[in-house]
C-alpha positions in Angstrom: -111.1 175.7 -1.5 -110.8 173.8 -4.7 -109.9 170.1 -4.8 -106.4 169.6 -6.1 -106.0 168.3 -9.7 -102.4 167.3 -8.9 -101.4 163.7 -8.4 -101.2 162.7 -4.8 -99.6 159.7 -3.1 -100.6 157.6 -0.2 -99.2 158.3 3.3 -97.8 155.4 5.4 -95.7 154.7 8.4 -94.7 157.4 10.9 -95.9 160.2 8.6 -99.4 158.7 8.5 -99.5 158.6 12.3 -98.4 162.2 12.5 -101.0 163.3 10.0 -103.7 161.3 11.8 -102.7 163.0 15.1 -102.9 166.4 13.4 -106.3 165.8 11.9 -107.6 164.4 15.3 -107.3 168.0 16.7 -110.1 169.1 14.3 -113.8 168.9 14.7 -115.9 167.0 12.1 -116.7 170.1 9.9 -113.0 171.2 9.9 -111.8 167.8 9.0 -114.3 167.5 6.2 -112.9 170.7 4.7 -109.3 169.6 5.1 -109.9 166.3 3.4 -112.3 167.5 0.7 -111.3 166.3 -2.8 -108.1 164.5 -1.8 -107.1 161.2 -0.3 -110.2 159.1 0.5 -112.4 161.9 -0.6 -110.8 162.3 -4.1 -114.0 161.4 -5.8 -115.7 164.7 -4.9 -114.3 167.2 -7.4 -116.6 170.1 -6.5 -115.2 173.4 -5.3 -115.8 173.9 -1.5 -117.0 177.1 0.0 -116.5 177.4 3.8 -118.6 180.0 5.6 -117.6 180.5 9.3 -117.6 183.2 11.9 -114.7 184.7 13.8 -112.9 182.3 16.1 -114.3 179.2 14.4 -110.9 177.9 13.4 -110.7 179.0 9.7 -106.9 179.6 9.8 -106.3 176.3 11.6 -108.4 174.5 9.0 -106.4 176.1 6.1 -103.1 175.2 7.8 -104.2 171.6 8.2 -105.5 171.6 4.6 -102.0 172.6 3.4 -100.3 170.0 5.6 -102.6 167.3 4.3 -101.9 168.2 0.7 -98.1 168.4 1.3 -98.2 165.1 3.1 -99.9 163.5 0.1 -97.2 164.7 -2.2 -98.5 168.0 -3.5 -95.7 170.5 -4.4 -96.0 173.4 -1.9 -95.1 175.8 -4.7 -98.4 174.9 -6.4 -100.6 175.8 -3.4 -102.2 179.2 -3.5 -103.2 180.9 -0.2 -104.8 184.3 -0.3 -106.1 186.7 2.3 -106.7 190.4 2.6 -104.1 191.8 5.0 -100.3 191.3 5.2 -100.6 190.4 8.9 -103.2 187.7 8.2 -101.1 186.4 5.3 -98.0 186.1 7.5 -100.0 184.3 10.2 -101.6 182.0 7.7 -98.2 181.1 6.2 -96.6 180.6 9.6 -99.3 178.3 10.9 -99.5 176.3 7.7 -95.7 175.9 7.7 -95.8 174.8 11.4 -98.5 172.1 10.9 -96.8 170.9 7.6 -93.4 170.6 9.4 -95.0 168.7 12.2 -96.7 166.2 9.9 -93.6 165.7 7.8 -91.4 165.3 10.9 -89.3 168.4 10.2 -88.0 171.1 12.5 -90.1 174.2 12.3 -87.2 176.3 10.9 -87.2 174.0 7.8 -90.9 174.0 7.2 -92.0 173.8 3.5 -91.8 177.1 1.8 -95.2 178.5 0.5 -94.2 181.1 -2.1 -97.7 181.6 -3.3 -99.1 182.6 0.1 -99.9 186.3 0.5 -102.5 189.0 0.0 -104.8 189.4 -3.0 -103.1 192.6 -3.9 -99.6 191.3 -3.3 -100.0 188.2 -5.4 -101.8 190.2 -8.1 -99.0 192.7 -8.3 -96.4 189.9 -8.4 -98.2 188.3 -11.3 -98.6 191.6 -13.2 -94.8 192.2 -12.8 -94.0 188.7 -13.9 -96.1 188.9 -17.0 -95.8 192.6 -17.6 -94.2 192.3 -21.1 -96.9 189.9 -22.3 -99.7 192.3 -21.4 -98.1 195.5 -22.5 -97.0 196.9 -19.1 -93.7 198.3 -17.9 -92.5 195.9 -15.2 -91.5 198.9 -13.1 -95.1 200.2 -12.9 -96.2 201.8 -9.6 -99.5 201.1 -7.7 -101.4 204.1 -6.3 -103.0 203.7 -2.9 -106.1 205.7 -2.1 -104.2 208.8 -1.0 -102.0 208.8 -4.1 -105.1 208.4 -6.3 -106.9 211.3 -4.6 -103.9 213.5 -5.0 -103.6 212.8 -8.7 -107.3 213.3 -9.1 -106.9 216.7 -7.3 -104.0 217.8 -9.6 -106.0 216.9 -12.7 -109.1 218.6 -11.3 -107.1 221.8 -10.7 -105.4 221.7 -14.1 -108.8 221.6 -15.8 -109.9 224.6 -13.8 -112.6 222.7 -11.8 -111.1 223.8 -8.4 -112.1 227.4 -9.1 -115.6 227.1 -10.6 -118.3 229.6 -9.6 -120.4 226.8 -8.2 -118.5 224.3 -6.0 -117.3 221.3 -8.0 -117.1 217.9 -6.2 -114.0 217.5 -4.1 -111.2 215.2 -5.2 -112.2 212.4 -2.8 -115.8 212.5 -4.1 -114.6 212.5 -7.7 -112.4 209.4 -7.0 -115.4 207.6 -5.4 -117.5 208.3 -8.4 -114.8 207.1 -10.8 -114.2 204.0 -8.7 -117.9 203.1 -8.6 -118.3 203.5 -12.3 -115.2 201.4 -13.1 -115.8 198.7 -10.5 -119.4 198.2 -11.4 -118.9 198.7 -15.2 -121.7 201.2 -15.1 -122.3 204.3 -17.2 -121.3 207.5 -15.4 -124.8 208.9 -15.7 -126.3 205.9 -14.0 -123.8 206.0 -11.2 -124.5 209.7 -10.6 -128.3 209.2 -10.7 -128.3 206.3 -8.3 -125.4 207.0 -5.9 -124.3 210.6 -6.3 -127.4 212.5 -7.3 -126.0 215.8 -5.9 -123.2 215.6 -8.5 -125.4 214.8 -11.5 -125.2 218.3 -12.9 -121.4 217.9 -13.4 -121.6 214.8 -15.6 -120.0 216.4 -18.6 -117.2 217.9 -16.6 -116.6 214.6 -14.7 -116.3 212.8 -18.0 -113.5 215.2 -19.0 -111.9 214.9 -15.6 -111.9 211.1 -15.7 -110.5 211.0 -19.2 -107.7 213.3 -18.2 -107.1 211.3 -15.0 -106.7 208.1 -17.0 -104.2 209.8 -19.3 -102.3 211.2 -16.3 -101.9 207.7 -14.9 -100.1 206.4 -18.0 
């Protein structure tokens, strides 16, 4: 969580009472996270990292954080909520909307919209499409899942003749794992092979050819 840099207003009257009632359902640690950097705690501008186990109320804390920000006048369209799965994103958005609606005195069906709530991949893809022209991408690009990527790697592997070598060449799934490790860690291929895939080290030259062709095939 990062403290908002947006201007916030004070809360008074019935809305203040509803906000106080909502915050009263939290324990001390949850409330501290909800109020961090805004309202009475606006002086603390440091980012906040919350580490908590399953069932400790993380989603509830996030939902109340959103409600608190919205009650203080923050535009819901400037609140970013990210999680890993679509199911978790939907639940997070639903609960945040419910708490915000309750604090604002709205019916649940007219809860504030949170357009920037979603998965890391979903929001990332949305931003890529929105700014595709500026970064040299076709806005109609496709995103390969693991299965698609393995299939393409397999096709390129076959086209280069590596599926019929005298000595068995690494399978497409292994090739993709090697490629992903090298890209994600920004490590030289030889280093990745030596440390993580030593049984494939003898194929370094062929793998370099394969990966170059794979990148070209994705274009």
